[in-house]
N, C-alpha and C positions, 0 to 999 in steps of 0.2 A: 234093541228092536230097531229095525230100519224102516224108513218111510214106505218102502215098497212092500213091507210085511203086512199081510192081510190082518193079522192080529193088531198091529199098530193102528190100522185104519178103523177097526172096530172100536177102539178106544177113542181115537180122535173124533169120530162121528158123534160121540156123546157130549161134545163140548161146542161152544159157540166160536172159539178161536183156537189157533194152534198154540199160543202161549199158555193158555189155561190147560190144554191137553198135555203139553210137555211137562208142566208143573205136576199134574196128576200122575203122570207116568213116573216121574222122578220120586214121587211120594209112595208109589206102589198101589196104583188104582185097583179097586176090588175085582175088576175083570181080568187082572193079570194073575198068572199062576206063579208059583214060587220061583221057578227058573227065570221067568221073564222079569220078576222083581229084582232078582240078583243081578241080571244083566243090566237093568235100568240103573242100578246103583253105580255101575262102572262108568256110565256116561257122565261126562263133566257138564254140569248145568251151564257154566259160563260159555262153553262151546255151542250148546243149543241156543242159548239166548243171543250169542253173537251172530249166529246164522239167521235167526228170526229178525234181529235188528238190521242186519245187512239187507235183507229182503225188504223190510219196511222202509229203510232209508232210500232204497232205489226203486220204490214203487213197484216191487215185485210181489204179487199176491200169491200166497201159498194156498193151493187148492187141492181138493180131493177129486177122485175120478168121477164122483157124482156131481161136482160143480160143472155145469155146462152153460 
């Protein structure tokens, strides 16, 4: 699931921060269908965490479209 995917945003919006949302998606959040859960298992957690950390280290805030 990609960041611009509306389904991803539905899940991310359920959490207070991106790191928690990423963990929930990796674990197969209940809002995800079986196909989405299979795809999420293919994403390497270390790559997701590295991207989040890179943003945090460079004071880059990850926002959703609703964050204004």
